[in-house]
C-alpha positions as CSV (number, residue, x, y, z in Angstrom):
1,M,99.6,-63.8,6.8
2,N,102.4,-65.9,7.9
3,T,104.5,-64.1,10.8
4,R,107.8,-65.0,10.1
5,L,111.5,-63.9,9.9
6,G,114.4,-66.2,11.0
7,I,117.8,-67.2,9.8
8,T,120.0,-70.5,10.4
9,L,123.6,-70.0,10.1
10,L,124.3,-73.7,7.9
11,G,128.1,-72.1,7.0
12,T,129.4,-69.6,9.4
13,G,133.3,-70.1,7.7
14,C,135.3,-69.5,4.2
15,P,137.4,-70.8,1.9
16,A,139.3,-72.0,4.4
17,V,138.4,-75.6,5.4
18,S,137.2,-76.5,8.4
19,T,135.6,-79.1,10.5
20,K,133.6,-76.9,12.8
21,R,132.5,-73.9,10.2
22,Y,131.3,-74.9,6.4
23,G,131.2,-72.0,3.7
24,P,129.3,-69.1,3.8
25,A,125.4,-70.7,3.9
26,N,122.0,-69.3,5.8
27,L,118.5,-70.6,5.1
28,V,116.3,-67.7,5.5
29,Q,112.7,-67.5,6.6
30,C,111.1,-64.5,5.2
31,G,106.9,-64.3,5.9
32,G,105.9,-67.8,3.8
33,L,109.1,-68.3,2.1
34,N,112.4,-70.2,2.4
35,L,115.4,-69.0,1.2
36,L,118.9,-70.1,0.4
37,V,121.2,-67.1,0.5
38,D,124.9,-68.6,-1.0
39,I,125.8,-72.4,-1.4
40,G,129.3,-72.7,0.4
41,S,130.5,-76.5,1.3
42,G,128.3,-78.6,2.9
43,A,125.4,-77.0,2.8
44,T,123.6,-79.9,1.7
45,Q,124.1,-81.2,4.5
46,R,124.3,-78.7,7.4
47,L,120.2,-78.3,5.4
48,V,120.1,-81.7,5.9
49,G,121.2,-81.0,10.0
50,C,118.7,-78.4,10.2
51,G,115.6,-80.1,9.5
52,A,115.3,-79.2,6.1
53,S,116.1,-80.0,2.7
54,G,116.6,-78.7,-0.8
55,A,112.9,-79.9,-1.9
56,T,111.7,-76.7,0.2
57,V,113.4,-73.7,-0.7
58,D,112.4,-71.7,-2.5
59,A,114.6,-69.7,-4.6
60,L,118.4,-69.3,-4.1
61,L,120.2,-66.4,-4.1
62,I,123.6,-65.8,-4.8
63,T,125.6,-63.3,-2.9
64,H,128.6,-63.1,-5.2
65,I,130.8,-64.8,-7.9
66,H,133.1,-66.6,-5.2
67,T,134.0,-70.3,-5.3
68,D,133.6,-70.3,-1.0
69,H,130.0,-69.2,-2.1
70,L,129.2,-71.3,-4.5
71,V,130.6,-75.0,-4.7
72,D,127.9,-77.0,-3.3
73,L,125.5,-75.8,-6.1
74,Y,125.0,-78.4,-8.4
75,Q,125.2,-80.9,-5.2
76,F,121.7,-78.7,-4.1
77,I,120.5,-79.5,-7.1
78,I,121.3,-82.4,-7.8
79,S,120.6,-83.6,-4.2
80,S,116.8,-81.4,-4.2
81,W,115.7,-83.9,-6.7
82,H,116.8,-86.9,-4.8
83,Q,114.7,-85.0,-2.0
84,N,112.0,-85.7,-4.2
85,R,111.2,-81.8,-5.4
86,D,108.6,-81.6,-7.7
87,R,109.4,-77.8,-8.5
88,K,111.9,-75.7,-10.6
89,Q,114.7,-74.1,-9.3
90,V,114.7,-70.2,-8.6
91,I,118.0,-68.7,-8.8
92,Y,118.8,-64.6,-8.2
93,G,122.0,-63.9,-8.7
94,P,124.5,-61.3,-9.9
95,P,124.9,-60.6,-13.7
96,G,126.8,-63.7,-14.9
97,I,125.5,-66.0,-12.7
98,R,123.3,-68.1,-15.5
99,Q,126.6,-68.9,-17.3
100,L,128.1,-70.4,-14.2
101,V,124.4,-72.2,-13.9
102,D,124.5,-73.3,-17.4
103,S,128.3,-74.4,-17.2
104,T,127.7,-76.3,-14.9
105,M,125.1,-78.6,-15.8
106,E,126.9,-78.5,-19.1
107,V,129.6,-80.5,-17.3
108,W,127.5,-82.9,-15.3
109,K,124.5,-83.7,-18.0
110,A,126.0,-87.1,-19.3
111,E,125.7,-88.2,-15.9
112,R,122.5,-86.9,-15.2
113,N,121.2,-88.3,-18.1
114,L,122.0,-91.2,-17.2
115,R,120.8,-91.3,-13.8
116,I,117.3,-89.6,-15.1
117,K,117.1,-92.8,-17.3
118,W,118.1,-95.6,-14.8
119,E,115.7,-93.9,-12.1
120,K,112.8,-93.4,-13.5
121,R,111.7,-91.0,-11.5
122,S,108.1,-89.5,-12.0
123,S,109.5,-85.6,-11.9
124,L,112.5,-84.1,-13.6
125,A,111.1,-80.3,-12.7
126,A,113.3,-80.1,-10.1
127,L,116.5,-80.1,-12.6
128,E,114.9,-77.3,-14.5
129,I,115.9,-73.3,-13.0
130,D,115.0,-70.0,-13.8
131,V,117.7,-67.4,-13.0
132,H,117.5,-64.0,-12.9
133,E,120.5,-61.7,-13.2
134,L,119.8,-58.8,-10.8
135,D,120.9,-55.4,-12.1
136,A,119.3,-53.0,-10.0
137,E,119.5,-52.6,-6.0
138,G,115.3,-52.5,-4.4
139,V,112.9,-54.9,-3.6
140,I,113.8,-58.2,-5.8
141,L,110.7,-60.5,-4.0
142,E,108.2,-59.7,-2.0
143,Q,105.3,-62.7,-1.5
144,D,103.5,-64.2,1.6
145,G,103.9,-62.1,3.3
146,G,107.5,-61.2,3.1
147,R,110.2,-58.8,1.3
148,V,113.3,-59.5,0.1
149,S,115.6,-56.5,-1.1
150,M,119.2,-56.6,-2.4
151,V,122.1,-53.9,-2.1
152,E,125.2,-53.2,-3.3
153,V,128.1,-53.8,-1.8
154,E,131.6,-53.1,-1.9
155,H,134.1,-56.3,-2.1
156,Q,135.7,-55.2,-5.1
157,P,137.8,-56.9,-7.6
158,V,134.7,-58.8,-7.5
159,E,132.3,-56.5,-8.4
160,P,129.2,-56.5,-8.2
161,A,129.0,-58.8,-4.6
162,F,125.3,-58.0,-2.9
163,G,123.5,-58.0,0.8
164,F,120.4,-59.1,1.7
165,I,117.7,-57.6,3.2
166,F,114.6,-59.6,4.7
167,E,111.5,-57.4,6.3
168,A,108.4,-59.4,7.8
169,A,106.0,-59.3,10.5
170,G,107.5,-55.3,11.1
171,R,110.7,-56.9,11.6
172,K,114.2,-56.6,9.7
173,L,116.7,-59.1,9.1
174,A,120.1,-57.8,7.3
175,V,122.7,-60.2,6.1
176,S,126.4,-58.3,4.7
177,G,127.4,-60.5,2.3
178,D,131.6,-60.8,1.8
179,T,132.1,-56.9,2.0
180,R,134.2,-54.4,2.8
181,Y,133.5,-51.6,5.6
182,C,130.7,-50.3,3.4
183,E,128.1,-46.8,3.4
184,N,125.8,-48.4,0.9
185,L,124.5,-51.6,3.3
186,V,124.9,-49.6,6.7
187,E,121.7,-47.3,5.2
188,A,120.3,-50.2,3.9
189,A,120.7,-52.3,7.2
190,R,119.4,-49.4,9.5
191,E,117.7,-50.3,12.4
192,A,117.4,-53.8,11.3
193,D,116.4,-56.1,14.0
194,V,119.1,-58.6,13.4
195,L,122.9,-57.9,11.0
196,V,124.2,-60.7,10.1
197,H,127.7,-59.7,9.0
198,E,131.6,-61.6,7.5
199,V,133.8,-60.7,9.7
200,F,137.9,-61.1,8.8
201,D,140.1,-61.5,11.7
202,H,143.6,-59.6,10.5
203,G,145.8,-61.1,13.8
204,S,145.1,-64.7,13.6
205,M,146.5,-64.6,10.2
206,P,150.1,-65.1,9.4
207,I,152.5,-65.1,6.8
208,R,154.0,-68.9,6.3
209,G,153.7,-71.2,3.6
210,T,152.6,-70.0,0.2
211,R,151.6,-66.4,1.8
212,T,152.9,-62.7,1.0
213,Q,152.5,-59.8,3.4
214,E,150.9,-58.4,-0.1
215,G,148.6,-61.4,-0.8
216,L,147.3,-60.4,2.9
217,A,147.2,-57.4,2.3
218,N,144.5,-58.0,-0.6
219,V,142.8,-60.4,1.5
220,A,142.1,-58.0,4.2
221,A,141.4,-54.9,1.9
222,Y,137.6,-56.4,0.5
223,H,136.3,-58.5,3.5
224,T,135.6,-55.7,7.3
225,A,138.1,-55.9,9.9
226,S,137.2,-57.5,13.5
227,T,138.5,-53.7,14.5
228,D,135.5,-51.9,12.3
229,V,133.2,-54.6,12.1
230,G,131.0,-53.1,15.1
231,K,131.4,-49.5,14.0
232,V,129.0,-51.1,11.5
233,A,126.3,-52.3,13.6
234,T,126.5,-49.1,15.7
235,Q,126.1,-46.7,11.9
236,A,123.3,-48.5,11.1
237,R,121.6,-48.4,14.9
238,A,121.5,-52.5,14.4
239,G,119.3,-53.9,17.4
240,C,122.3,-57.6,16.9
241,L,125.5,-58.5,15.5
242,V,126.1,-61.6,15.1
243,L,129.5,-62.2,12.8
244,T,129.5,-65.0,10.5
245,H,132.0,-65.4,7.5
246,I,134.5,-65.8,9.7
247,V,138.6,-65.1,8.4
248,P,139.8,-67.7,9.9
249,P,137.9,-70.3,10.8
250,D,139.2,-70.8,14.1
251,A,139.7,-66.9,14.9
252,D,139.6,-66.8,18.7
253,R,136.2,-65.7,19.6
254,S,136.6,-63.6,22.7
255,N,138.5,-61.6,20.7
256,L,136.5,-61.7,18.1
257,L,133.8,-60.0,20.7
258,A,135.9,-57.8,22.3
259,Q,136.8,-56.0,19.3
260,A,132.9,-55.8,18.2
261,R,132.2,-54.8,21.4
262,A,134.9,-52.1,21.5
263,E,132.9,-49.9,18.5
264,Y,129.0,-51.9,19.9
265,A,127.4,-51.2,22.4
266,G,124.2,-54.1,21.9
267,P,124.2,-57.5,22.2
268,V,127.1,-59.5,19.5
269,I,127.1,-63.3,19.0
270,V,129.3,-65.0,17.1
271,G,127.9,-67.3,15.2
272,E,128.1,-71.1,15.0
273,D,127.2,-73.4,12.5
274,L,123.4,-74.3,12.7
275,M,123.0,-71.5,15.0
276,G,119.1,-70.4,14.4
277,I,117.7,-66.7,15.4
278,D,114.1,-66.2,15.5
279,V,114.4,-62.5,14.6
280,I,110.6,-61.9,15.7
281,T,111.0,-63.4,19.2
282,G,114.5,-62.4,19.9
283,T,115.4,-66.4,20.1
284,V,118.9,-68.0,19.4
285,Q,118.7,-71.7,19.4
286,W,122.1,-74.0,19.1
287,G,122.5,-77.4,19.9
288,D,120.8,-77.6,23.0
289,M,121.5,-74.2,24.2
290,S,119.1,-71.6,23.3
291,F,118.6,-68.0,25.2
292,C,116.7,-64.9,24.4
293,L,118.0,-61.2,22.9
294,P,116.4,-57.7,23.5
295,V,113.3,-57.3,21.8
296,K,113.4,-53.7,20.4
């Protein structure tokens, strides 16, 4: 049985453009499965940056229909074809994802057909897409020693929005997706060895340019504040809290750590692009740096 369970943070950013924090995306290894959670801006480059490619991804899991989580979708599809993928794409996501995929493929149909005709590749399977719209919580994939479950989270007015739970080799990884504080997620993430959770540092978001007080309050209302995210980890009894989808992307790391640790006594990591976490061994790798977390 394959005993892998790990996550590579491909993009830890948000809609704001950043050269340090690309758009939301995570590569999860769960048992024998290679899974991509969201496909934000630059995700295809980050995949190559961690030694992977679209050719090796078994399925794409979409947390919700927001551009920052989906904008690299077509780039992922076409680049997977260029990377010699020889099987169809598999996508899981909320209702509406099929229409979005179909519309995206239609927009690029003429260009794609010209490419197909000219390049004369031996397989077009990578351009075929099997879309699964999720309408009920629970297990969505269970194979090769890994199990993946979907949990609904609170990101209204965007609904539904999902988080995902990954289990393999007796270990558990929870990925929040975009959400305000959500008891449903707390329950689903109970006893997770690693909780990867979004965070919003409202103190770092000044009102300037076209920003308004009302608009900023609306944005804050459907994310989890840095002063609340530690409470989620504590209530879930998570072994480690990893912060991602950092809003704004230039939020002060020390401030994020201090606020999370005020509500949570366990290890807290401010996630960085291309940071890898092996949930089974507790090993964290980022560039030339590596360290170990306490293993429950």
